[in-house]
C-alpha positions in Angstrom: 0.0 0.0 0.0 1.4 3.4 -1.0 2.3 5.9 1.8 -0.2 8.7 2.2 0.7 11.9 0.4 -0.2 14.1 3.3 0.8 13.1 6.9 -0.6 14.7 10.0 1.0 14.3 13.5 -0.4 16.0 16.6 1.8 16.5 19.7 0.7 18.5 22.7 -1.7 20.6 20.7 0.6 21.3 17.7 -0.4 19.6 14.4 2.3 19.1 11.9 1.0 18.7 8.3 3.6 17.2 6.0 3.3 16.8 2.3 4.8 13.4 1.6 6.0 13.1 -2.1 9.7 13.6 -1.6 10.5 11.7 -4.8 8.4 14.2 -6.7 9.7 17.2 -4.7 6.3 17.2 -3.0 4.5 18.4 -6.1 0.8 19.1 -5.7 -1.4 16.5 -7.4 -5.0 15.4 -6.8 -4.0 13.2 -3.9 -2.1 15.9 -2.1 -4.9 18.4 -2.5 -7.4 15.9 -1.2 -5.1 15.1 1.7 -4.7 18.7 2.6 -8.4 19.3 2.5 -9.0 16.4 4.8 -6.2 17.4 7.2 -7.6 20.9 7.6 -11.1 19.6 8.1 -9.8 17.4 10.9 -7.9 20.3 12.4 -10.8 22.7 12.2 -13.0 20.2 14.1 -10.4 19.5 16.8 -10.4 22.3 19.5 -7.4 20.7 21.2 -5.2 21.8 18.4 -3.8 25.2 19.1 -1.4 25.7 16.1 -0.4 24.1 12.8 3.0 23.7 11.2 3.0 23.1 7.4 6.1 21.5 5.8 7.3 19.1 3.1 8.9 15.7 3.4 12.6 15.4 2.7 15.3 18.1 2.5 14.8 19.5 -1.0 11.3 20.8 -1.2 8.5 22.4 0.7 6.3 22.0 -2.5 8.1 22.4 -5.8 4.8 23.3 -7.6 2.0 21.6 -9.4 2.2 18.1 -10.9 2.9 19.2 -14.5 1.5 16.0 -16.0 -1.9 16.8 -14.4 -1.6 20.5 -15.2 -0.9 19.8 -18.9 -4.3 18.2 -19.4 -6.2 21.3 -18.5 -8.2 23.4 -21.0 -10.0 26.7 -20.3 -13.0 25.2 -18.5 -11.1 22.7 -16.5 -8.4 25.2 -15.8 -10.9 27.6 -14.3 -12.3 24.8 -12.1 -8.8 23.8 -11.1 -8.0 27.3 -10.0 -11.3 27.7 -8.2 -10.8 24.5 -6.2 -7.3 25.3 -5.3 -8.2 28.8 -4.2 -11.0 27.4 -2.0 -8.5 25.0 -0.4 -6.0 27.7 0.3 -8.7 30.0 1.6 -9.7 27.3 4.0 -6.1 27.2 5.3 -5.8 30.9 5.6 -9.1 31.3 7.3 -8.3 28.8 10.1 -8.8 30.4 13.5 -5.5 29.1 14.7 -2.1 30.1 13.4 -0.6 28.1 10.5 3.1 28.4 10.2 4.9 27.3 7.1 8.3 25.7 7.7 9.7 26.1 4.2 12.4 23.5 3.9 13.4 23.9 0.3 11.8 24.8 -3.0 8.5 26.7 -2.6 7.5 27.2 -6.3 4.3 27.9 -8.1 1.5 26.3 -6.0 4.0 25.7 -3.3 4.8 29.4 -3.0 1.1 30.0 -3.0 0.6 27.5 -0.2 3.3 29.2 1.9 1.5 32.5 1.2 -1.8 31.1 2.4 -0.1 30.3 5.8 -0.1 33.0 8.4 3.7 33.0 9.1 6.6 31.7 7.0 9.9 30.4 8.6 12.4 29.6 5.9 15.4 27.3 5.9 18.5 29.0 4.6 18.3 26.6 1.6 14.7 27.7 0.7 13.7 29.3 -2.6 10.5 31.0 -3.4 9.1 31.6 -6.9 6.1 31.9 -9.2 7.4 30.4 -12.4 4.1 29.8 -14.1 4.9 32.1 -17.1 7.5 29.5 -18.1 4.5 27.2 -18.8 2.5 29.8 -20.6 0.1 30.5 -17.7 -0.2 32.6 -14.5 -0.4 31.7 -10.8 -3.9 30.3 -10.2 -4.0 29.5 -6.4 -3.9 33.1 -5.2 -0.3 34.1 -6.1 -1.2 37.2 -8.0 -3.2 38.4 -5.0 -1.4 37.3 -1.8 2.1 37.9 -3.1 1.2 41.4 -4.1 -0.3 42.1 -0.7 2.7 40.7 1.1 5.7 42.1 -0.9 4.2 45.0 -2.9 3.2 45.4 -6.5 6.6 46.0 -8.0 8.4 43.0 -6.4 5.4 40.7 -7.1 5.4 41.7 -10.7 9.1 41.1 -11.0 8.8 37.6 -9.6 5.6 36.7 -11.5 6.7 38.2 -14.9 10.3 36.8 -14.9 9.4 33.5 -13.2 12.7 33.7 -11.3 13.0 32.4 -7.8 14.4 34.4 -4.8 16.6 32.8 -2.1 15.7 32.7 1.5 17.7 35.9 2.4 16.0 37.9 -0.3 12.6 36.5 0.7 13.3 37.7 4.2 14.4 41.1 3.0 11.2 41.7 1.0 8.9 40.4 3.7 8.0 37.1 2.1 9.7 35.1 4.9 9.4 36.1 8.6 12.7 34.5 9.5 15.6 32.5 8.0 17.2 29.7 10.1 19.7 26.9 9.4 18.0 23.8 8.0 18.7 21.8 11.3 16.8 24.5 13.3 13.8 24.9 11.0 11.2 22.7 12.7 12.3 23.6 16.2 12.0 27.3 15.4 8.5 26.8 13.9 7.4 24.8 16.9 8.8 27.4 19.3 6.8 30.1 17.6 3.7 28.0 17.6 4.0 27.3 21.3 4.6 31.0 22.1 1.4 31.9 20.3 -0.4 29.1 22.1 0.4 30.8 25.5 -1.8 33.7 24.5 -5.5 34.0 24.8 -7.1 31.7 22.2 -10.0 33.9 21.5 -7.7 36.9 21.1 -5.5 34.9 18.7 -8.6 33.9 16.6 -9.9 37.4 16.5 -6.5 38.9 15.6 -6.3 36.4 12.7 -9.8 37.3 11.6 -9.1 41.1 11.8 -5.9 40.9 9.8 -7.6 38.7 7.3 -10.4 41.2 6.9 -7.9 43.9 5.9 -7.1 41.8 2.8 -10.5 40.2 2.1 -12.3 43.4 1.5 -10.9 43.3 -2.1 -9.3 39.8 -2.2 -12.4 37.9 -3.4 -12.8 39.9 -6.6 -9.1 39.6 -7.3 -9.2 35.8 -6.8 -12.2 35.5 -9.1 -10.3 37.4 -11.8 -7.2 35.4 -11.3 -9.1 32.1 -11.7 -10.8 33.3 -14.9 -7.4 34.4 -16.4 -5.7 31.2 -15.4 -8.5 29.2 -17.1 -8.0 31.3 -20.3 -4.3 30.6 -20.2 -5.0 26.9 -20.0 -7.0 27.1 -23.2 -4.0 28.4 -25.3 -1.5 26.7 -27.5 1.2 28.4 -25.6 0.1 26.7 -22.4 0.2 23.3 -24.1 3.6 24.1 -25.5 4.9 25.3 -22.1 3.8 22.2 -20.2 4.9 19.9 -23.0 8.4 21.5 -23.1 8.7 21.1 -19.3 7.8 17.4 -19.5 10.1 16.9 -22.5 12.9 18.9 -20.7 13.4 21.4 -23.6 13.0 25.1 -24.0 9.5 26.2 -24.9 8.7 27.9 -28.2 5.9 30.3 -27.5 3.9 31.8 -30.4 1.4 34.0 -28.6 -1.5 31.6 -29.6 
């Protein structure tokens, strides 16, 4: 029997959710998305859990992006549904009334960067890299990246990352406000747990209300932006350039985009 693609471990009130596809750099596929949804449904229903740590299995990747084989099969309609479903999952994580801390242990690219963005706090290993490389596939971020990254690091830096598709290292992520802290790889999980337990010493209702209040500051315009992003992502998935970009990735060659 295959190992589950999402593992959850609860210890003294802290739930660690670990994406478990290290051989695929923890790439998001249907199984991972289902596992994340089920994990956060379980967490939301368990009042004994006071904080969550999100991370990836292995040393190379938090989540290196979407499963490109799955992604390559999308067209405009299925692309829109793909984005809507992913946004709903990430909204569920962000709206949790307890802190979710991303322990970013390596590559956080594409949907992986968007997953880190949906967490409330990001602690990065010194080996971590963050990026939104979707333009290399002929599409755009579809799980909230155009919205949350812009809100976190500002329009100019978000556009630079999204339009060039280039990743930033952990120190640059910290400088621009994408990462809250950078620590040696060996200290990553302990640092995340220390922060989780510090927050858990505070008033639970105050923590929940603080999370809600800060979320409200973004949500007043976030829903419209997410809707537009999903529609545009779907449109990209209906183009020849998207099919060329995903095929080139899978064939390990440089894409030849034709604006079609």
